[in-house]
RODO-2510 file (C-alpha; in nm, 4 decimals, decimal comma):
residues 412
     n   res          X          Y          Z
     1     m     4,4925     1,1726    -0,6106
     2     g     4,3038     1,3993    -0,8558
     3     k     3,9347     1,4621    -0,8311
     4     r     3,7301     1,2031    -1,0186
     5     k     3,5611     1,3417    -1,3289
     6     i     3,1836     1,3171    -1,3441
     7     t     3,0304     1,2499    -1,6848
     8     p     2,7428     1,4729    -1,8060
     9     e     2,5103     1,1717    -1,7934
    10     r     2,5986     1,0997    -1,4302
    11     a     2,5665     1,4668    -1,3382
    12     a     2,2172     1,4740    -1,4943
    13     f     2,1226     1,1581    -1,3055
    14     r     2,2393     1,3093    -0,9760
    15     k     2,0350     1,6215    -1,0463
    16     q     1,7238     1,4139    -1,1120
    17     l     1,7852     1,2116    -0,7973
    18     g     1,8274     1,5315    -0,5945
    19     t     1,4989     1,6677    -0,7303
    20     l     1,3254     1,3393    -0,6451
    21     m     1,4630     1,3359    -0,2915
    22     a     1,3727     1,7011    -0,2350
    23     g     1,0182     1,6395    -0,3595
    24     a     0,9875     1,3391    -0,1289
    25     g     1,0970     1,5447     0,1711
    26     i     1,4153     1,3436     0,2296
    27     q     1,5997     1,4798     0,5331
    28     s     1,7666     1,1758     0,6927
    29     m     1,8972     0,8244     0,6266
    30     e     1,5704     0,6892     0,7651
    31     d     1,3846     0,8857     0,4993
    32     i     1,6120     0,7391     0,2308
    33     q     1,5418     0,3871     0,3601
    34     e     1,1682     0,4594     0,3496
    35     l     1,1980     0,5919    -0,0072
    36     f     1,3794     0,2764    -0,1141
    37     r     1,1140     0,0594     0,0493
    38     e     0,8404     0,2441    -0,1391
    39     m     1,0304     0,2125    -0,4667
    40     i     1,0885    -0,1588    -0,4111
    41     g     0,7238    -0,2140    -0,3220
    42     g     0,6083    -0,0288    -0,6327
    43     f     0,8490    -0,2204    -0,8560
    44     v     0,7380    -0,5578    -0,7186
    45     d     0,3682    -0,4685    -0,7447
    46     q     0,4095    -0,3673    -1,1101
    47     g     0,6112    -0,6810    -1,1860
    48     l     0,3482    -0,9101    -1,0329
    49     e     0,0675    -0,7356    -1,2223
    50     g     0,2652    -0,7809    -1,5446
    51     e     0,3117    -1,1521    -1,4717
    52     l    -0,0636    -1,2001    -1,4202
    53     d    -0,1356    -1,0038    -1,7414
    54     e     0,0894    -1,2433    -1,9329
    55     q    -0,0642    -1,5535    -1,7768
    56     l    -0,4245    -1,4428    -1,8395
    57     g    -0,3439    -1,3118    -2,1876
    58     y    -0,4974    -0,9673    -2,1373
    59     s    -0,4216    -0,6569    -1,9337
    60     k    -0,6441    -0,5116    -1,6651
    61     y    -0,9750    -0,3714    -1,8052
    62     d    -0,8820    -0,4857    -2,1585
    63     y    -1,1841    -0,7165    -2,1840
    64     r    -1,1991    -0,7025    -2,5652
    65     n    -0,8786    -0,9155    -2,5812
    66     k    -0,9884    -1,1567    -2,3120
    67     e    -0,9822    -1,5140    -2,4418
    68     t    -0,9962    -1,7064    -2,1129
    69     d    -1,2632    -1,7942    -1,8600
    70     n    -1,0180    -1,7055    -1,5819
    71     s    -1,0052    -1,3521    -1,4406
    72     r    -0,8542    -1,1345    -1,1709
    73     n    -0,9772    -1,1773    -0,8161
    74     g    -0,8347    -0,8919    -0,6106
    75     h    -0,5122    -0,8930    -0,4131
    76     s    -0,3600    -1,0378    -0,0995
    77     e    -0,1167    -0,8491     0,1197
    78     k     0,2312    -0,9813     0,1854
    79     t     0,5290    -0,8584     0,3863
    80     l     0,8748    -0,9047     0,2395
    81     k     1,1978    -0,8911     0,4362
    82     t     1,4566    -0,6774     0,2548
    83     s     1,7927    -0,5218     0,3381
    84     y     1,6026    -0,1901     0,3775
    85     g     1,3438    -0,3315     0,6175
    86     d     0,9941    -0,4744     0,5762
    87     v     0,8127    -0,3951     0,2500
    88     e     0,4371    -0,4369     0,2076
    89     i     0,3298    -0,5634    -0,1355
    90     q     0,0008    -0,6457    -0,3068
    91     v    -0,0016    -0,9893    -0,4707
    92     p    -0,2686    -1,0176    -0,7449
    93     r    -0,4913    -1,3258    -0,7474
    94     d    -0,6829    -1,5053    -1,0184
    95     r    -1,0251    -1,6598    -0,9738
    96     k    -0,9078    -2,0143    -1,0504
    97     g    -0,6073    -1,9948    -0,8203
    98     e    -0,3693    -2,0919    -1,1002
    99     f    -0,1390    -1,7888    -1,0808
   100     e     0,2154    -1,8926    -0,9853
   101     p     0,4282    -1,5753    -0,9715
   102     e     0,7960    -1,6024    -1,0612
   103     l     0,9177    -1,2658    -0,9329
   104     i     0,8070    -1,3451    -0,5782
   105     k     0,7266    -1,7112    -0,5173
   106     k     0,4187    -1,8011    -0,3156
   107     q     0,6133    -1,9090    -0,0084
   108     q     0,8899    -1,6505    -0,0479
   109     t     0,9157    -1,3961     0,2327
   110     t     1,2429    -1,2251     0,1374
   111     l     1,3048    -1,0148    -0,1697
   112     s     1,6642    -1,1314    -0,2105
   113     g     1,5545    -1,4828    -0,2945
   114     d     1,5792    -1,7871    -0,0765
   115     i     1,7466    -1,7355     0,2584
   116     e     1,8551    -2,0953     0,2114
   117     e     2,0580    -1,9949    -0,0946
   118     k     2,2259    -1,7210     0,1080
   119     i     2,3076    -1,9675     0,3850
   120     l     2,4540    -2,2165     0,1364
   121     s     2,6614    -1,9419    -0,0225
   122     m     2,7992    -1,8290     0,3146
   123     y     2,8647    -2,1889     0,4151
   124     a     3,0557    -2,2379     0,0881
   125     k     3,2812    -1,9462     0,1794
   126     g     3,3705    -2,1040     0,5135
   127     m     3,1589    -1,8915     0,7473
   128     t     3,0809    -2,0565     1,0796
   129     t     2,7214    -2,1244     1,1785
   130     a     2,7500    -1,8472     1,4404
   131     d     2,8665    -1,6000     1,1732
   132     i     2,5875    -1,7062     0,9372
   133     e     2,3278    -1,6699     1,2135
   134     a     2,4529    -1,3196     1,3006
   135     h     2,4592    -1,2142     0,9340
   136     i     2,1026    -1,3306     0,8643
   137     r     1,9781    -1,1592     1,1783
   138     e     2,1538    -0,8326     1,0927
   139     i     2,0488    -0,8149     0,7279
   140     y     1,7016    -0,9727     0,7310
   141     g     1,5948    -0,9530     1,0928
   142     l     1,5447    -1,3289     1,1024
   143     s     1,6662    -1,5751     1,3637
   144     v     1,8132    -1,9054     1,2445
   145     s     1,9517    -2,1698     1,4771
   146     d     2,2500    -2,4020     1,4297
   147     s     2,0080    -2,6889     1,3696
   148     t     1,8247    -2,4881     1,1020
   149     i     2,1506    -2,4096     0,9232
   150     s     2,2506    -2,7754     0,9440
   151     r     1,9097    -2,8820     0,8078
   152     i     1,9407    -2,6391     0,5174
   153     t     2,2957    -2,7425     0,4278
   154     d     2,1987    -3,1105     0,4580
   155     k     1,9696    -3,0566     0,1593
   156     i     2,2821    -3,0368    -0,0534
   157     l     2,3899    -3,3948     0,0270
   158     p     2,1759    -3,5639    -0,2436
   159     v     2,3189    -3,3114    -0,4899
   160     v     2,6710    -3,4028    -0,3759
   161     k     2,5999    -3,7735    -0,4288
   162     e     2,4674    -3,6995    -0,7765
   163     w     2,7748    -3,4873    -0,8532
   164     q     3,0045    -3,7656    -0,7317
   165     s     2,8473    -4,0116    -0,9750
   166     r     2,8003    -3,7812    -1,2756
   167     p     2,9283    -3,9036    -1,6151
   168     l     3,2778    -3,7891    -1,7150
   169     q     3,4589    -3,7522    -2,0462
   170     e     3,6177    -4,0532    -2,2143
   171     i     3,9744    -3,9186    -2,2280
   172     y     4,1664    -3,6773    -2,0037
   173     a     4,4999    -3,5351    -2,1095
   174     v     4,6270    -3,4946    -1,7533
   175     v     4,4817    -3,6004    -1,4198
   176     y     4,6232    -3,4625    -1,0939
   177     m     4,5745    -3,6493    -0,7669
   178     d     4,6480    -3,5305    -0,4157
   179     a     4,5198    -3,5506    -0,0594
   180     v     4,4143    -3,2859     0,1949
   181     h     4,3793    -3,3763     0,5630
   182     f     4,1071    -3,2649     0,8055
   183     h     4,0049    -3,3464     1,1620
   184     v     3,6689    -3,5228     1,1941
   185     r     3,4841    -3,6456     1,5009
   186     s     3,4236    -4,0204     1,4848
   187     e     3,2811    -4,2426     1,7594
   188     g     3,3595    -3,9892     2,0291
   189     q     3,7169    -3,9330     1,9114
   190     i     3,8829    -3,6794     1,6830
   191     v     4,0552    -3,8548     1,3948
   192     k     4,2594    -3,7231     1,1036
   193     k     4,1014    -3,8093     0,7718
   194     a     4,2275    -3,7539     0,4202
   195     v     4,0145    -3,6209     0,1398
   196     y     4,1552    -3,7496    -0,1869
   197     l     4,1006    -3,5113    -0,4746
   198     v     4,1102    -3,5815    -0,8461
   199     l     4,1407    -3,2882    -1,0857
   200     g     4,1333    -3,3401    -1,4606
   201     l     4,2543    -3,1425    -1,7607
   202     d     4,0425    -3,2508    -2,0563
   203     m     4,1322    -3,2607    -2,4241
   204     q     3,9915    -2,9088    -2,4668
   205     g     4,2333    -2,7725    -2,2067
   206     r     3,9686    -2,7121    -1,9409
   207     r     3,9986    -2,8016    -1,5722
   208     d     3,7397    -2,9893    -1,3697
   209     v     3,7268    -3,1548    -1,0284
   210     l     3,6422    -3,5146    -1,1143
   211     g     3,5911    -3,6403    -0,7622
   212     m     3,6611    -3,6188    -0,3905
   213     y     3,6811    -3,9211    -0,1645
   214     i     3,7030    -3,9360     0,2142
   215     g     3,9285    -4,2097     0,3522
   216     e     4,1629    -4,2880     0,6392
   217     n     4,4569    -4,4710     0,4842
   218     e     4,6190    -4,4654     0,1438
   219     s     4,6707    -4,8060    -0,0138
   220     a     4,6723    -4,9722    -0,3536
   221     k     4,3240    -5,1065    -0,2762
   222     f     4,1925    -4,7597    -0,1932
   223     w     4,3382    -4,5968    -0,5039
   224     l     4,2072    -4,8803    -0,7199
   225     t     3,8587    -4,8022    -0,5841
   226     v     3,9025    -4,4362    -0,6836
   227     l     4,0300    -4,5220    -1,0314
   228     n     3,7556    -4,7784    -1,0877
   229     n     3,5033    -4,5105    -0,9895
   230     l     3,6417    -4,2896    -1,2680
   231     k     3,6270    -4,5823    -1,5086
   232     n     3,2658    -4,6623    -1,4160
   233     r     3,1748    -4,2989    -1,4853
   234     g     3,3061    -4,3188    -1,8392
   235     v     3,6788    -4,2389    -1,8221
   236     e     3,8374    -4,4804    -2,0682
   237     d     4,1880    -4,3347    -2,0783
   238     i     4,4182    -4,0993    -1,8881
   239     l     4,7235    -3,9950    -2,0862
   240     i     4,9351    -3,8654    -1,7948
   241     a     4,8753    -3,8848    -1,4184
   242     c     5,0552    -3,6380    -1,1891
   243     v     5,0905    -3,7398    -0,8252
   244     d     5,2857    -3,6584    -0,5118
   245     g     5,4286    -3,9939    -0,4063
   246     l     5,0889    -4,1352    -0,3116
   247     t     5,1142    -4,4671    -0,1289
   248     g     4,9874    -4,7567    -0,3389
   249     f     4,9119    -4,5434    -0,6433
   250     p     5,1617    -4,6980    -0,8928
   251     a     5,0165    -5,0468    -0,8458
   252     a     4,6598    -4,9158    -0,8703
   253     i     4,7137    -4,7139    -1,1892
   254     e     4,8897    -5,0106    -1,3470
   255     a     4,5821    -5,2227    -1,2793
   256     a     4,3174    -4,9694    -1,3863
   257     y     4,4911    -4,7723    -1,6625
   258     p     4,8055    -4,9666    -1,7604
   259     r     4,8969    -4,7306    -2,0475
   260     t     4,8907    -4,4131    -1,8364
   261     e     5,2203    -4,2287    -1,7931
   262     v     5,2900    -4,1425    -1,4268
   263     q     5,4795    -3,8275    -1,3310
   264     k     5,5798    -3,7672    -0,9685
   265     c     5,5934    -3,4077    -0,8522
   266     v     5,9491    -3,2778    -0,8981
   267     i     5,8905    -2,9793    -0,6679
   268     h     5,7929    -3,2087    -0,3800
   269     q     6,0987    -3,4218    -0,4452
   270     i     6,3185    -3,1112    -0,4234
   271     r     6,1553    -2,9994    -0,0978
   272     n     6,1694    -3,3433     0,0618
   273     t     6,5356    -3,4021    -0,0188
   274     t     6,6696    -3,0559     0,0707
   275     q     6,4812    -2,9806     0,3920
   276     f     6,7839    -3,0619     0,6128
   277     v     7,0510    -2,8929     0,4010
   278     s     7,2588    -2,6360     0,5857
   279     y     7,1702    -2,2734     0,5197
   280     k     7,5228    -2,1936     0,4025
   281     d     7,5066    -2,4758     0,1462
   282     i     7,1536    -2,4417     0,0177
   283     k     7,2116    -2,1831    -0,2561
   284     a     7,5017    -2,3668    -0,4208
   285     l     7,3394    -2,7088    -0,3749
   286     m     7,0114    -2,5921    -0,5304
   287     a     7,1979    -2,4514    -0,8289
   288     d     7,3642    -2,7896    -0,8895
   289     l     7,0365    -2,9755    -0,8365
   290     k     6,8606    -2,7506    -1,0872
   291     r     7,1057    -2,8724    -1,3528
   292     v     6,9469    -3,2160    -1,2984
   293     y     6,5736    -3,1398    -1,3193
   294     a     6,6094    -2,8593    -1,5758
   295     a     6,8231    -3,0684    -1,8148
   296     v     6,7263    -3,0827    -2,1815
   297     d     6,6819    -3,4614    -2,1783
   298     e     6,7031    -3,7632    -1,9489
   299     a     7,0591    -3,8624    -2,0477
   300     t     7,1854    -3,5161    -1,9605
   301     a     6,9889    -3,5200    -1,6369
   302     l     7,1489    -3,8487    -1,5273
   303     a     7,4944    -3,7145    -1,6089
   304     e     7,4176    -3,4053    -1,4006
   305     l     7,2975    -3,6294    -1,1155
   306     d     7,6364    -3,8059    -1,1238
   307     r     7,8071    -3,4670    -1,1124
   308     f     7,5818    -3,3606    -0,8222
   309     n     7,6791    -3,6710    -0,6264
   310     e     8,0491    -3,6080    -0,6830
   311     i     8,0126    -3,2598    -0,5304
   312     w     7,7602    -3,3221    -0,2532
   313     g     7,7452    -3,7009    -0,2083
   314     k     7,9736    -3,7230     0,0916
   315     k     7,8003    -3,4466     0,2848
   316     y     7,4403    -3,5236     0,1798
   317     p     7,4353    -3,8856     0,0533
   318     k     7,0578    -3,9323     0,0919
   319     i     6,9701    -3,6705    -0,1706
   320     e     7,1210    -3,8505    -0,4683
   321     k     6,9973    -4,1893    -0,3397
   322     s     6,6401    -4,0577    -0,3120
   323     w     6,6451    -3,9151    -0,6643
   324     r     6,7731    -4,2429    -0,8078
   325     a     6,5209    -4,4499    -0,6109
   326     n     6,2343    -4,2378    -0,7483
   327     w     6,3839    -4,1748    -1,0907
   328     a     6,1325    -4,3822    -1,2902
   329     g     5,8454    -4,1620    -1,1734
   330     l     6,0392    -3,8352    -1,1655
   331     s     6,1883    -3,8556    -1,5156
   332     t     5,8719    -3,9079    -1,7229
   333     y     5,8510    -3,5414    -1,8267
   334     f     6,1919    -3,5452    -1,9991
   335     k     6,0425    -3,7165    -2,3044
   336     y     5,8075    -3,4249    -2,3732
   337     p     5,8546    -3,0702    -2,5091
   338     a     5,8644    -2,7682    -2,2774
   339     e     5,4917    -2,6881    -2,3079
   340     i     5,3856    -3,0317    -2,1811
   341     r     5,6638    -3,0397    -1,9221
   342     r     5,5303    -2,7233    -1,7614
   343     i     5,1880    -2,8760    -1,6898
   344     i     5,3067    -3,2151    -1,5587
   345     y     5,6358    -3,1802    -1,3692
   346     t     5,4587    -3,0455    -1,0614
   347     t     5,1207    -3,0910    -0,8924
   348     n     5,0899    -2,7131    -0,8397
   349     t     4,7646    -2,7145    -1,0388
   350     i     4,5824    -2,9210    -0,7779
   351     e     4,7768    -2,7726    -0,4864
   352     g     4,6450    -2,4283    -0,5768
   353     f     4,2943    -2,5706    -0,5543
   354     n     4,3816    -2,7369    -0,2214
   355     r     4,5003    -2,4036    -0,0788
   356     q     4,1660    -2,2473    -0,1649
   357     l     3,9847    -2,5318     0,0131
   358     r     4,2023    -2,4874     0,3229
   359     k     4,1279    -2,1150     0,3222
   360     v     3,7560    -2,1886     0,3277
   361     t     3,7766    -2,4592     0,5957
   362     k     4,0254    -2,2901     0,8300
   363     s     3,7435    -2,1668     1,0553
   364     k     3,6467    -2,5292     1,1200
   365     g     3,8845    -2,6908     1,3663
   366     v     3,6921    -3,0179     1,3778
   367     f     3,4070    -3,1388     1,1565
   368     p     3,1308    -3,3234     1,3468
   369     t     3,0766    -3,5835     1,0708
   370     d     3,2084    -3,6939     0,7326
   371     d     2,8932    -3,5500     0,5757
   372     s     2,9545    -3,2048     0,7256
   373     l     3,3067    -3,2102     0,5787
   374     l     3,1834    -3,3324     0,2415
   375     k     2,9094    -3,0734     0,2022
   376     m     3,1422    -2,7839     0,2889
   377     l     3,4072    -2,9078     0,0453
   378     y     3,1467    -2,9543    -0,2276
   379     l     2,9991    -2,6067    -0,1824
   380     a     3,3485    -2,4561    -0,1717
   381     t     3,4403    -2,6497    -0,4869
   382     m     3,1364    -2,5146    -0,6712
   383     d     3,2256    -2,1627    -0,5579
   384     i     3,5890    -2,1988    -0,6700
   385     t     3,5328    -2,3757    -1,0010
   386     k     3,2682    -2,1334    -1,1296
   387     k     3,5638    -1,9051    -1,2069
   388     w     3,7346    -2,1738    -1,4156
   389     i     3,6252    -2,0459    -1,7531
   390     g     3,8059    -2,0870    -2,0810
   391     r     4,1145    -2,2931    -2,1449
   392     r     4,4909    -2,2520    -2,1275
   393     q     4,6215    -1,9963    -2,3751
   394     d     4,8888    -2,2372    -2,4997
   395     w     4,6506    -2,5317    -2,5309
   396     g     4,6595    -2,5325    -2,9105
   397     v     5,0312    -2,6121    -2,9055
   398     i     4,9951    -2,8667    -2,6225
   399     h     4,7068    -3,0437    -2,7953
   400     s     4,9054    -3,0762    -3,1173
   401     q     5,1974    -3,2264    -2,9256
   402     l     4,9716    -3,4711    -2,7419
   403     e     4,8248    -3,5829    -3,0743
   404     i     5,1762    -3,6767    -3,1879
   405     f     5,2878    -3,8513    -2,8682
   406     f     4,9578    -4,0352    -2,8143
   407     a     4,8458    -4,0805    -3,1757
   408     d     4,7401    -4,4405    -3,1156
   409     r     4,5217    -4,3475    -2,8168
   410     l     4,3410    -4,0393    -2,9463
   411     p     4,0545    -4,0395    -3,1970
   412     g     4,1556    -3,9300    -3,5442
***
């Protein structure tokens, strides 16, 4: 690898920095840390003085422009915890006690902002309480217990409840639904609970997690509760729902959104029906099966399914039977053009999100309560979805096609 080129500007900056360090008598890393502490202290002191100048309306000693009966009243000392060690600062005071600094809040004792925010951020990334405790101690020299971390993260629960009940858009082009399972302690036992996730693609082509619901058993009654929750939050119509064979879902969607098209995940159907195929047969069988799900239209697909059964029916009779039994839900996408097909024939969109959640939660073997599971999933969701900016590049084409297929359900 060639030597990296240094720009003239960077070379000049390094020269200035070298002169500064030489003048400050820098001879070790400890000296560098001390220099940084002094620089930070000076920066904060200047910033606080500037804030008080702005609040009072005049700068220090500029009495001719003073138009307030309030005035400066000395300073108070404060010690800030920083990644470079303790920094002593001078906080200016006003005579009326009205000064509320923004740079360093009155109760703030760390320069990097709230330790609580750092703890929430680490919790969102799946760090264990032991890891968080060690990190805070190493960086800030502070000791935080498991109970303190739990108390801090519990503060997010009202925010989660508010997020779960926030208003939603009236129409969603596609809604994906799936479940992720976790182990939770309940009444002295460890039980497996499902978190049911709902991810929406709105009419602007943007993704959003519409809700997450903790339950134990899938049923039509449960899914109707979920769908009614969406309806109560303002969702009047869902054009297409993509699911992975969820128990009770067809009856629930029929009751809540009777005009919604339902598409079962084709990829899951392929996996479920080919998992016991012999290794020597799998390549040829998959090629014949692809002729079914990649057909240009439903009539061709059914003809290819007949052909598939003629070739493989005797050896693997359950495959063709399973496809026919689920055909109503599997074949929905055939009526649409390729652009819409690509976003609905599989639940990969929500499964990718699920994988990210599992990555965050893998350090947690068992969650002590439903609330502990919910707050970690919420924080992880906020961390993941902040990167969901913009819309699909092909959304203009997809939107135009949806306007044709669902003309009677979309506003003009």
